[in-house]
C-alpha positions in Angstrom: -24.0 -39.7 33.9 -21.7 -37.8 31.5 -18.3 -39.4 31.7 -16.7 -37.1 29.2 -14.0 -35.1 30.8 -13.8 -31.3 30.3 -11.1 -30.4 27.9 -8.3 -28.3 29.4 -6.0 -26.1 27.3 -2.6 -27.7 27.0 -0.9 -24.3 26.8 -2.7 -23.1 30.0 -1.6 -26.3 31.8 2.0 -25.5 30.8 1.8 -21.7 31.3 0.3 -21.5 34.8 2.9 -23.6 36.7 5.8 -22.0 34.9 4.7 -18.4 35.4 3.7 -19.2 39.0 7.2 -20.6 39.8 8.8 -17.6 38.2 6.7 -15.2 40.2 7.6 -17.0 43.4 11.3 -16.8 42.5 11.1 -13.1 41.6 9.1 -12.2 44.8 11.5 -14.3 47.0 14.5 -12.5 45.4 12.9 -9.1 46.0 12.2 -9.9 49.6 15.7 -11.1 50.2 17.1 -8.1 48.4 14.9 -5.7 50.4 16.0 -7.2 53.7 19.6 -7.2 52.6 19.4 -3.5 51.6 17.7 -2.7 54.9 20.4 -4.4 56.9 23.1 -2.7 54.8 21.7 0.8 55.4 21.3 0.1 59.1 24.8 -1.2 59.3 26.1 2.0 57.6 24.4 4.2 60.2 25.8 2.0 63.0 29.3 2.1 61.5 29.2 5.9 61.5 28.1 6.0 65.2 30.8 3.5 66.2 33.4 5.5 64.4 32.4 8.6 66.4 32.5 6.5 69.6 36.1 5.4 68.9 37.1 8.9 68.0 35.7 10.2 71.3 37.6 7.7 73.3 40.8 8.3 71.4 40.5 12.0 72.2 40.1 11.2 75.9 43.0 8.8 75.9 45.2 11.4 74.2 44.3 13.9 76.9 42.4 16.3 74.7 39.1 18.0 75.4 36.3 16.2 73.5 33.9 19.2 73.8 34.8 20.6 70.3 34.4 17.2 68.7 31.0 16.6 70.3 29.9 20.2 69.4 30.9 19.5 65.8 28.9 16.3 65.6 25.9 18.0 67.2 25.9 20.7 64.5 26.9 18.5 61.6 24.2 16.0 62.0 21.5 18.4 62.9 18.2 17.7 60.9 19.7 14.4 59.7 18.9 10.8 60.6 21.4 11.3 63.5 19.6 14.4 64.8 18.4 12.5 67.9 21.8 10.9 68.6 22.7 11.1 72.3 26.4 10.8 73.3 27.3 11.0 77.0 30.7 10.7 78.8 30.5 9.3 82.4 33.0 9.0 85.2 33.6 5.2 85.5 34.1 5.4 89.2 31.3 7.8 90.3 29.0 7.5 87.4 28.8 11.3 87.1 28.0 12.8 83.7 31.0 14.7 82.3 29.8 15.9 79.0 26.8 15.2 76.7 25.2 16.1 73.4 21.6 15.4 72.6 18.8 14.5 75.0 19.6 12.8 78.2 20.0 9.1 77.6 19.0 6.4 80.1 21.8 5.4 82.5 23.4 2.0 82.1 22.0 0.9 85.4 18.4 1.9 84.4 18.6 0.2 81.1 20.0 -2.9 82.7 17.4 -3.1 85.4 14.6 -2.5 82.9 16.0 -5.2 80.6 15.8 -3.0 77.5 19.0 -4.2 76.1 20.3 -7.6 77.0 23.7 -7.3 78.8 24.7 -4.1 77.1 26.1 -2.6 80.3 27.5 -5.9 81.5 29.6 -6.1 78.2 30.7 -2.5 78.6 34.3 -3.6 79.2 34.6 -4.4 75.5 35.8 -1.6 73.2 32.9 -2.0 70.8 29.5 -3.4 71.8 26.4 -2.4 69.9 22.9 -3.8 69.8 20.1 -3.3 67.3 17.0 -3.2 69.5 14.0 -2.4 67.3 11.4 -4.1 69.5 12.4 -1.9 72.4 12.3 1.3 70.4 16.1 1.7 70.4 18.0 1.6 67.1 21.5 1.8 68.6 23.0 1.6 72.1 26.6 1.0 73.2 28.8 1.6 76.2 32.5 1.7 75.7 35.2 2.1 78.4 38.4 4.0 77.9 41.7 2.3 77.9 42.7 3.6 81.3 39.3 2.6 82.7 38.4 6.1 84.0 35.6 6.9 81.5 32.5 5.3 80.0 31.2 6.6 76.6 27.5 5.8 76.2 25.8 6.3 72.8 22.1 6.0 72.3 19.9 6.5 69.1 16.2 5.9 69.4 14.3 4.3 66.5 12.3 7.2 65.1 10.5 7.9 61.8 13.7 9.3 60.2 15.6 6.1 61.0 12.8 3.9 59.8 12.6 5.8 56.5 16.3 5.8 56.0 16.8 2.1 56.5 13.7 1.2 54.4 14.5 -0.6 51.2 14.4 1.0 47.8 10.7 1.5 46.9 11.6 1.1 43.2 12.1 -2.6 43.9 8.4 -3.0 44.1 7.9 -1.5 40.7 10.7 -3.7 39.4 8.9 -6.7 40.8 5.6 -5.6 39.1 7.3 -5.0 35.8 9.3 -8.1 36.1 6.3 -10.2 36.8 4.4 -8.6 33.9 7.4 -9.2 31.5 7.9 -12.8 32.7 4.2 -13.4 32.2 4.3 -12.1 28.6 7.5 -14.0 27.7 6.2 -17.2 29.3 3.0 -16.9 27.3 4.9 -16.4 24.1 7.3 -19.3 24.9 4.5 -21.7 25.9 2.5 -20.7 22.8 5.5 -21.5 20.7 6.1 -24.8 22.5 2.5 -25.8 22.1 2.3 -24.8 18.5 2.5 -28.5 17.3 -0.4 -29.4 19.7 -2.6 -26.6 18.3 -1.8 -27.7 14.7 -2.6 -31.3 15.5 -5.9 -30.2 17.1 -6.6 -28.1 13.9 -5.6 -31.1 11.8 -8.0 -33.4 13.6 -10.8 -30.9 13.4 -10.3 -30.4 9.6 -9.8 -34.1 9.0 -13.1 -34.9 10.7 -14.8 -32.4 8.4 -12.9 -33.4 5.2 -11.4 -29.9 4.9 -8.0 -29.0 3.6 -5.2 -30.1 5.9 -2.5 -28.2 7.8 0.6 -27.7 5.7 3.5 -29.9 6.9 6.0 -27.0 7.0 3.9 -25.2 9.7 5.1 -27.8 12.3 8.1 -26.9 14.3 11.5 -28.6 13.6 11.6 -30.6 16.8 10.8 -34.1 18.0 7.1 -33.3 18.5 6.9 -31.5 15.2 8.5 -34.5 13.4 6.0 -36.9 15.1 3.2 -34.6 14.1 4.4 -34.6 10.5 4.5 -38.3 10.5 1.0 -38.5 11.8 -0.3 -36.2 9.1 1.7 -38.1 6.5 0.3 -41.4 7.6 -3.2 -39.9 7.5 -2.7 -38.4 4.0 -1.3 -41.8 2.8 -4.2 -43.6 4.2 -6.7 -41.2 2.8 -4.9 -41.3 -0.6 -5.1 -45.1 -0.5 -8.8 -45.0 0.3 -9.4 -42.5 -2.5 -7.4 -44.7 -4.8 -9.4 -47.8 -3.8 -12.6 -45.8 -4.3 -11.4 -44.7 -7.7 -10.5 -48.2 -8.6 -13.9 -49.4 -7.4 -15.7 -46.7 -9.5 -13.5 -47.6 -12.5 -14.3 -51.3 -12.0 -18.0 -50.6 -11.8 -17.8 -48.4 -14.9 -15.8 -51.1 -16.7 -18.3 -53.7 -15.7 -21.2 -51.5 -16.8 -19.4 -50.8 -20.1 -18.7 -54.5 -20.6 -22.3 -55.3 -19.9 -23.4 -52.6 -22.4 -21.0 -53.9 -25.0 -22.1 -57.5 -24.4 -25.7 -56.4 -24.8 -24.9 -54.4 -27.9 -22.9 -57.2 -29.3 -25.7 -59.7 -28.7 -28.2 -57.3 -30.4 -25.8 -56.9 -33.3 -25.3 -60.6 -33.7 -29.1 -61.1 -33.5 -29.6 -58.5 -36.2 -26.7 -59.8 -38.4 -27.9 -63.5 -38.2 -31.6 -62.7 -38.6 -31.1 -60.9 -41.9 -29.5 -63.8 -43.9 -31.7 -66.3 -42.0 -34.8 -64.4 -43.0 -33.8 -64.2 -46.7 -32.9 -67.9 -46.7 -36.3 -68.8 -45.3 -38.0 -66.6 -47.9 -36.2 -68.3 -50.8 -36.9 -71.8 -49.4 -40.5 -71.0 -48.7 -40.9 -69.7 -52.3 -39.5 -72.9 -53.8 -41.6 -75.2 -51.6 -44.8 -73.2 -52.2 -44.2 -73.3 -56.0 -43.5 -76.9 -57.0 -44.2 -76.1 -60.6 -41.5 -73.3 -60.7 -39.4 -73.4 -63.9 -35.8 -74.6 -63.7 -34.2 -71.3 -64.3 -36.1 -69.5 -61.4 -35.5 -72.5 -59.1 -31.7 -72.4 -59.8 -31.7 -68.6 -59.2 -33.4 -68.9 -55.8 -31.0 -71.8 -54.9 -28.0 -69.7 -55.8 -29.2 -66.8 -53.7 -29.9 -69.2 -50.8 -26.4 -70.5 -51.1 -24.9 -67.0 -51.1 -26.7 -66.1 -47.9 -25.8 -69.4 -46.3 -22.2 -68.7 -47.0 -22.6 -65.2 -45.5 -24.1 -66.8 -42.4 -21.1 -69.2 -42.2 -18.7 -66.3 -42.6 -20.4 -64.4 -39.7 -20.2 -67.5 -37.5 -16.6 -68.1 -38.4 -15.7 -64.5 -37.6 -17.6 -64.7 -34.3 -15.6 -67.9 -33.5 -12.4 -66.1 -34.2 -13.3 -63.1 -32.0 -14.2 -65.4 -29.1 -11.0 -67.4 -29.5 -8.9 -64.2 -29.5 -10.6 -62.7 -26.4 -10.8 -65.9 -24.3 -7.6 -67.6 -25.3 -5.1 -64.8 -25.8 -2.8 -66.1 -23.1 -2.6 -69.5 -24.9 -1.4 -68.1 -28.2 2.1 -69.2 -28.9 4.5 -66.6 -30.3 7.4 -67.4 -32.6 10.1 -65.8 -34.7 8.8 -64.7 -38.1 10.8 -63.3 -41.0 8.3 -60.6 -41.8 9.8 -59.8 -45.3 9.5 -63.5 -46.3 6.1 -63.7 -44.7 4.7 -60.7 -46.6 6.3 -61.7 -49.9 4.7 -65.2 -49.7 1.3 -63.6 -48.8 1.6 -61.2 -51.7 2.1 -64.1 -54.1 -0.9 -65.9 -52.7 -3.1 -62.8 -53.0 -1.9 -62.2 -56.6 -2.6 -65.8 -57.6 -6.0 -65.9 -55.9 -7.3 -62.7 -57.6 -9.2 -61.6 -54.4 -8.2 -58.0 -54.9 -9.5 -57.8 -58.4 -7.9 -55.1 -60.5 -6.0 -53.5 -57.6 -2.2 -53.9 -57.2 -0.6 -54.9 -53.9 2.9 -53.4 -53.3 5.2 -54.3 -50.4 8.4 -52.7 -49.1 9.8 -54.6 -46.2 13.6 -54.7 -45.5 15.7 -57.8 -45.0 16.4 -59.2 -41.5 13.0 -57.8 -40.3 12.2 -60.4 -37.6 9.1 -60.0 -35.5 7.5 -61.8 -32.6 4.1 -63.1 -33.7 1.8 -65.9 -34.6 1.7 -67.0 -38.3 -2.1 -67.7 -38.3 -3.0 -64.4 -36.6 -0.7 -62.3 -38.7 -2.1 -63.9 -41.9 -5.7 -63.3 -40.8 -4.9 -59.6 -39.9 -3.1 -58.8 -43.2 -5.7 -60.6 -45.2 -8.5 -58.7 -43.6 -6.8 -55.4 -44.3 -6.3 -56.5 -47.9 -10.0 -57.7 -48.3 -11.3 -54.5 -46.7 -9.3 -52.3 -49.1 -10.4 -54.4 -52.1 -14.0 -54.3 -51.1 -14.6 -50.7 -50.0 -11.7 -48.4 -51.0 -12.5 -48.1 -54.8 -8.8 -47.5 -55.3 -6.3 -49.0 -57.7 -3.4 -49.6 -55.3 -2.6 -50.9 -51.8 0.7 -51.1 -50.1 2.5 -52.5 -47.0 5.8 -50.9 -46.0 8.0 -50.3 -42.9 7.5 -46.8 -41.6 10.0 -46.7 -38.6 11.5 -48.7 -35.8 12.8 -48.3 -32.3 14.6 -50.6 -29.8 11.5 -52.7 -29.2 9.0 -52.3 -32.1 8.7 -52.1 -35.9 6.0 -49.7 -37.1 4.3 -50.6 -40.5 1.7 -48.8 -42.6 -0.9 -50.4 -44.8 -2.5 -47.9 -47.1 -4.6 -47.6 -50.3 -5.3 -44.8 -52.7 -9.1 -45.1 -52.5 -11.7 -42.7 -51.4 -11.2 -42.9 -47.6 -14.0 -42.6 -45.1 -15.7 -39.6 -43.4 -13.7 -38.3 -40.4 -16.6 -38.9 -38.0 -16.4 -42.6 -38.9 -12.6 -43.0 -38.1 -13.0 -43.6 -34.3 -15.6 -46.3 -34.9 -13.9 -48.4 -37.6 -12.7 -51.0 -35.2 -16.1 -51.4 -33.5 -17.9 -54.7 -34.1 -20.5 -54.7 -36.9 -19.8 -51.0 -37.7 -20.2 -50.2 -41.4 -19.6 -46.9 -43.0 -22.2 -47.7 -45.7 -24.4 -50.5 -44.4 -26.2 -51.3 -47.6 -23.0 -51.3 -49.8 -21.1 -53.4 -47.1 -23.8 -56.1 -47.1 -23.8 -56.3 -50.9 -20.0 -56.7 -50.8 -20.4 -59.6 -48.4 -18.8 -57.9 -45.3 -19.6 -59.2 -41.8 -18.6 -56.0 -40.0 -16.0 -58.0 -37.9 -13.0 -57.8 -40.2 -11.3 -54.7 -38.7 -12.2 -55.7 -35.0 -10.5 -59.1 -35.7 -7.4 -57.2 -37.1 -7.1 -55.1 -33.9 -7.7 -58.1 -31.6 -5.1 -60.2 -33.5 -2.4 -57.5 -33.2 -3.2 -56.8 -29.6 -2.9 -60.5 -28.8 0.6 -60.7 -30.1 1.7 -57.5 -28.4 1.1 -55.0 -31.1 -1.3 -52.1 -31.7 -3.1 -50.4 -34.6 -4.6 -47.1 -35.5 -6.3 -45.6 -38.6 -6.5 -42.3 -40.3 -7.3 -40.8 -43.7 -4.1 -40.4 -45.9 -2.9 -37.0 -46.9 -3.5 -37.9 -50.6 -6.6 -39.9 -50.1 -7.4 -43.4 -49.0 -7.0 -45.0 -45.6 -3.8 -45.6 -43.7 -3.6 -48.3 -41.0 -0.5 -47.8 -38.9 0.4 -50.9 -36.8 3.3 -52.0 -34.6 4.8 -55.5 -34.1 7.3 -56.5 -31.5 10.9 -57.1 -32.6 12.2 -60.7 -32.0 14.9 -60.6 -29.4 16.7 -63.4 -27.7 16.5 -63.7 -23.9 20.1 -62.7 -23.6 19.4 -59.5 -25.5 16.4 -58.7 -23.4 18.3 -59.2 -20.2 21.1 -57.0 -21.4 18.6 -54.3 -22.3 17.0 -54.5 -18.9 20.4 -54.2 -17.2 21.1 -51.1 -19.3 17.8 -49.5 -18.2 18.5 -50.3 -14.6 
């Protein structure tokens, strides 16, 4: 059994009762107006007849002959609605007819005995007594007695076709009713369509929402209570859909990030495997050669042992760098930050570099202003700067390197570390901070690089709230642009936050 109800049109449910009620009102008003006009026209005819009755009795009371008056009436109303009017003057004592116009009218006695008019003759003593007797085929009948009581004036007008036509209401009223009903129907349809606009738009919205189509514009809803509710419904749906879309996007981003992390981890593992296998294989080869040749001369043995020592050191360097990377990634939140006088820090580091001779024939210049205090970690900053210095010394083939302040703003200092060497191909720039990436793999291994120096620099600076980027210099060499947070007291930070608010 299908329990689903048949859908009815809301506009139709509103339209039919309203237009039906208005039709009833219009028709009722038309019927009342028709009857009122009919009564009014009949009353006008009766008023004329009663006026003639009074005039006839006045002439008799004044002692004048009414013949001329009756003759005038007979001629004046010929071929009119009063064409069949009968006026008769009787002697009140004998009942003899004195004068008459029109056809002979029934005598008062005859009408009374036949019951055609209720009490018309009995009430003849009154000066004015008229009765509208449509069922008995008489439109007007009256009997009036003169003031001296000698005469009776009887007036009779039958209900004929002319009278019926004359008292009929205005036929244009019917056309007015038809046009009125048609006009009311059209106006009601327009009004109900406007009133139900929000309902139609909501139904359209539901239909489009179920099919994931574009929604109805909010400005299409009317500016009323229902329109406001409709806009709120659409807004809530849009917000919910936007939230779902946002969650779906976040889910896709998370999946992609997980996939990328998995790929990076797999790539990192493969790179580690490759980087460790190379020195391990070489070490094994040297050791096997020494063991398999016990009679090897002292010079060759020492040569193999020195090579073995070099590759063992390289293996230790790789493991140390891997340990540093792991510590930076897993324990970044545990790194303590402190106030560092960066000028003093760099000057001390430059002295250590100069005394150690790790940069060979290159010269290290610094240009850091006084009172340059940064928020950082001494160990991480030392490792980052030293890695930049070693990288320039090993691969730039330049004669100079420098570290200077580039610019500053309210929160950060921006520094640039550069050399005047050969730079790198532009296609290698985006990959310089990737783990184990080498511009020239053969030359890098000969120079003792692990491929983790620059990634460690980036991780170190990110850990202490800074950032770094790289590009080829305008006049050659590489430029590393990095930022460090300014050291600010808590009071200064709160004051700055209040200014922003």
